[in-house]
matplotlib code that plots the C-alpha trace (Angstrom):
import matplotlib.pyplot as plt

x = [-57.0, -54.9, -57.7, -58.5, -54.9, -54.6, -57.7, -56.8, -53.3, -54.3, -56.7, -54.6, -51.1, -50.3, -47.7, -46.8, -45.6, -42.4, -42.7, -45.2, -45.6, -46.1, -47.7, -51.1, -50.2, -47.6, -50.6, -52.7, -50.0, -49.2, -53.0, -53.3, -50.1, -51.7, -55.0, -53.1, -51.1, -53.9, -56.0, -53.0, -52.8, -56.7, -56.4, -53.5, -55.1, -58.6, -56.6, -54.7, -58.3, -59.7, -57.0, -57.1, -61.0, -61.0]
y = [-64.1, -64.2, -62.8, -60.1, -59.1, -58.8, -56.8, -54.3, -54.2, -53.4, -50.9, -49.1, -48.9, -46.2, -48.5, -52.0, -53.4, -55.4, -57.5, -60.4, -61.3, -64.9, -65.3, -64.4, -62.3, -60.6, -59.7, -58.3, -56.1, -54.9, -54.0, -52.1, -50.3, -48.9, -48.1, -46.0, -44.3, -43.5, -42.3, -39.8, -38.6, -38.3, -36.1, -33.9, -33.1, -32.5, -29.9, -28.4, -27.6, -26.5, -23.8, -22.9, -22.5, -20.0]
z = [-150.2, -153.3, -155.3, -152.8, -152.7, -156.4, -156.9, -153.7, -155.1, -158.8, -157.6, -155.2, -156.8, -158.9, -161.0, -160.8, -158.0, -157.7, -154.9, -154.1, -150.8, -150.3, -147.2, -146.4, -142.9, -145.4, -147.8, -144.8, -143.7, -147.2, -147.6, -144.3, -145.2, -148.5, -146.9, -144.2, -147.0, -149.2, -146.5, -145.1, -148.8, -148.9, -145.5, -146.9, -150.1, -148.7, -145.9, -148.9, -150.7, -147.5, -146.9, -150.5, -150.4, -147.7]

ax = plt.figure().add_subplot(projection="3d")
ax.plot(x, y, z, "-o")
ax.set_aspect("equal")
plt.show()
């Protein structure tokens, strides 16, 4: 779990993180939060590109 969180955190963060969660549940929740945030950014950017392209 620690290695999975470290690799996901390293690949998804744009800057070093300042808080390291201790429990596995907290790590999973932070990973889910980042995944939702990255998906939202991807949708907004793709929508903006689609509007510009038409």
